[in-house]
C-alpha positions in Angstrom: 60.5 -215.9 35.7 62.8 -218.1 37.8 63.7 -221.6 36.8 66.1 -224.4 37.7 68.5 -225.6 35.1 71.0 -228.5 35.1 74.1 -228.7 33.0 77.3 -230.8 32.6 80.8 -230.0 33.9 83.6 -232.5 33.4 81.1 -235.4 33.7 79.3 -234.1 36.7 75.9 -232.3 36.9 75.7 -228.7 38.1 72.5 -227.1 39.3 71.7 -223.5 38.6 68.9 -220.9 39.0 68.1 -218.7 36.1 66.1 -215.4 36.6 64.9 -214.5 33.1 64.6 -211.0 31.8 64.7 -209.3 28.4 68.0 -207.5 28.6 70.9 -208.2 26.3 73.5 -208.1 29.1 73.3 -211.0 31.6 74.9 -211.4 35.0 76.6 -214.6 36.1 76.9 -214.8 39.8 79.8 -217.0 41.0 79.6 -218.1 44.7 82.5 -217.7 47.0 83.9 -220.2 49.5 81.6 -223.1 50.0 78.5 -220.9 49.8 75.6 -222.2 47.8 74.0 -220.2 45.1 71.3 -218.6 47.2 74.0 -216.7 49.1 74.5 -215.8 52.7 71.1 -214.7 54.2 69.6 -215.3 50.7 71.5 -212.2 49.5 72.3 -213.5 46.0 68.8 -214.8 45.4 67.4 -211.4 46.4 69.9 -209.6 44.3 69.1 -211.8 41.3 65.4 -211.2 41.7 65.8 -207.4 41.8 68.2 -207.4 38.8 65.8 -209.4 36.7 63.0 -207.0 37.5 65.3 -204.3 36.3 65.7 -206.2 33.0 68.9 -208.1 33.6 68.9 -211.9 33.3 70.8 -213.6 36.1 72.3 -217.1 36.4 73.5 -218.4 39.8 74.9 -221.9 40.2 76.6 -224.4 42.6 80.0 -225.4 41.5 81.1 -229.1 41.8 80.8 -230.5 45.3 78.8 -227.6 46.6 75.0 -227.4 47.3 72.9 -229.3 44.7 75.8 -230.0 42.3 77.7 -233.3 42.0 81.4 -234.0 42.0 84.3 -233.0 44.3 84.8 -229.6 45.8 88.2 -228.4 44.8 87.8 -224.8 45.9 88.0 -221.6 43.9 91.4 -222.4 42.4 89.9 -225.4 40.4 86.7 -223.6 39.4 87.6 -222.7 35.8 85.7 -225.6 34.3 82.6 -224.8 36.5 82.6 -221.1 35.4 83.0 -222.2 31.7 80.2 -224.6 32.0 77.9 -222.0 33.6 78.7 -219.5 30.8 77.9 -222.1 28.1 74.6 -223.0 29.9 73.7 -219.3 30.3 74.1 -218.7 26.6 72.1 -221.9 25.8 69.2 -221.2 28.1 69.1 -217.4 27.4 70.1 -217.1 23.8 69.1 -213.4 23.5 71.9 -212.5 25.9 74.7 -211.0 23.9 77.2 -210.0 26.8 77.8 -211.7 30.1 79.2 -209.9 33.1 80.5 -211.9 36.1 79.9 -211.1 39.7 81.7 -212.7 42.6 82.4 -212.1 46.3 85.6 -213.0 48.1 87.5 -215.9 46.4 84.8 -216.0 43.7 86.0 -212.6 42.6 89.5 -214.0 42.5 88.3 -216.9 40.4 86.6 -214.6 38.0 89.8 -212.6 37.5 92.0 -215.7 37.0 89.6 -217.6 34.7 86.6 -215.4 33.6 87.9 -213.7 30.5 89.3 -217.0 29.2 85.8 -218.6 29.3 83.8 -215.9 27.7 82.9 -213.4 30.4 82.9 -209.8 29.0 82.9 -207.7 32.2 83.9 -208.3 35.8 82.3 -207.0 39.0 84.5 -208.0 41.9 83.3 -207.8 45.5 85.8 -207.9 48.4 88.4 -209.8 46.3 90.5 -212.4 48.1 94.1 -211.5 47.5 95.8 -212.6 50.8 96.2 -216.3 51.5 96.1 -217.0 55.3 99.3 -218.1 57.1 97.6 -218.1 60.6 94.2 -217.6 62.2 94.6 -213.8 62.4 93.0 -211.3 59.9 95.3 -209.8 57.3 97.8 -207.2 58.6 95.9 -204.4 56.8 92.7 -205.3 58.6 94.5 -205.5 62.0 96.0 -202.0 61.4 92.6 -200.6 60.6 91.0 -202.2 63.6 93.7 -200.8 65.9 93.4 -197.4 64.5 89.7 -197.4 65.1 90.2 -198.6 68.7 92.8 -196.0 69.4 90.2 -193.3 68.7 87.8 -194.8 71.2 88.2 -193.7 74.8 86.3 -196.9 75.9 89.0 -199.0 74.4 91.7 -197.2 76.5 89.7 -197.8 79.6 89.4 -201.5 78.7 93.2 -201.7 78.3 93.8 -200.0 81.7 91.3 -202.2 83.5 92.5 -205.4 82.1 89.6 -205.9 79.6 92.0 -206.5 76.7 93.4 -209.9 75.8 97.2 -209.0 75.9 98.3 -212.2 74.2 95.9 -211.5 71.2 97.1 -207.8 71.2 100.8 -208.9 71.1 100.0 -211.4 68.3 98.3 -208.8 66.2 101.1 -206.2 66.7 103.7 -208.8 65.7 101.8 -209.6 62.5 101.4 -205.8 61.7 105.2 -205.4 62.1 106.3 -208.3 60.0 106.8 -208.2 56.2 105.4 -211.7 55.5 102.7 -210.3 53.2 105.0 -208.1 51.2 105.7 -210.9 48.6 102.2 -212.1 47.9 102.0 -214.3 44.8 98.2 -214.4 44.8 97.9 -210.6 44.9 100.6 -210.4 42.1 98.6 -212.8 39.9 95.3 -211.0 40.7 96.5 -207.5 39.8 98.3 -208.7 36.7 95.2 -210.4 35.4 92.6 -207.8 36.4 91.2 -206.0 33.3 91.1 -202.2 33.3 87.3 -202.1 32.9 86.7 -204.2 36.0 84.7 -202.7 38.8 85.6 -203.5 42.4 83.0 -203.2 45.2 84.3 -203.1 48.8 82.6 -203.4 52.1 84.5 -200.6 53.9 85.1 -202.2 57.3 85.4 -205.9 56.1 88.8 -207.4 56.7 89.1 -209.0 53.2 88.2 -205.7 51.6 90.7 -203.8 53.7 93.4 -206.3 52.7 92.5 -205.7 49.1 92.6 -202.0 49.4 96.1 -202.2 51.0 97.4 -204.4 48.2 95.9 -202.1 45.6 97.5 -199.0 47.1 100.9 -200.7 47.3 100.7 -201.4 43.6 99.2 -198.0 42.6 96.2 -199.8 41.1 93.9 -197.2 39.7 90.8 -199.2 38.8 87.2 -198.4 39.6 86.3 -199.0 43.2 82.8 -198.5 44.7 82.7 -198.5 48.5 79.8 -199.6 50.7 79.7 -198.4 54.3 79.4 -201.7 56.1 81.5 -204.2 58.0 79.5 -207.1 56.6 81.5 -209.2 54.2 78.2 -210.6 52.7 76.3 -207.3 52.8 73.8 -208.6 55.4 73.2 -205.5 57.4 70.3 -203.1 57.1 70.6 -201.1 53.8 73.5 -203.2 52.5 71.3 -205.1 50.0 70.1 -201.8 48.4 73.7 -200.4 48.3 75.0 -203.6 46.6 72.1 -203.6 44.1 72.9 -199.9 43.2 76.6 -200.7 42.9 76.0 -203.7 40.5 73.6 -201.7 38.4 76.0 -198.8 38.1 78.8 -201.3 37.1 76.5 -202.9 34.5 
């Protein structure tokens, strides 16, 4: 059964959607960026529906200043009160839930790492975590390297280069970023990996730039946590088969 709920956060009203089920472990879905709780291409609504059918209650919500919720949008870095309020509302409206796992994509995963354990979330499922703050309009260096490596293996790309089909200015900009060390001292990544609990599960879209940047930072630090990889380039798991793969990865993590 799906229902809308409203709850307070720092004097503002947040709106959430609760998919009820009989399980004792519930999943709180935290939205990334300025995405509303339904998710890109309705992905989070569909995921919540499938999980509830499998016996897992799910709460999704809009943080302050996003979607149906009031207040000012301060971004993921100011979302600790929103997550805390959602956890409290989940426990109030689904009192049979004994444990709450948190799921978030992109900077919502980062918010869960930074704030989740402190507000009563028991397990973390982190999708394509955001660990590189942008310094320009280019993808992270790790994603550029992966893209160039893919292109070097494609004869069509060599023909494009020879025939002038490649934007040389963009190519030079990408190469310069790959060769610089500007991302070596990354305070956000340092905070993320220090705070990530050992029992967290990370889900990565294999050819997504944000996921590739995370994998690179994890390798630099020798991070040995649990990683599930989905063969897609879609950051929001919007391609054919991605929804099933994400559902299976979340179920396995739970």
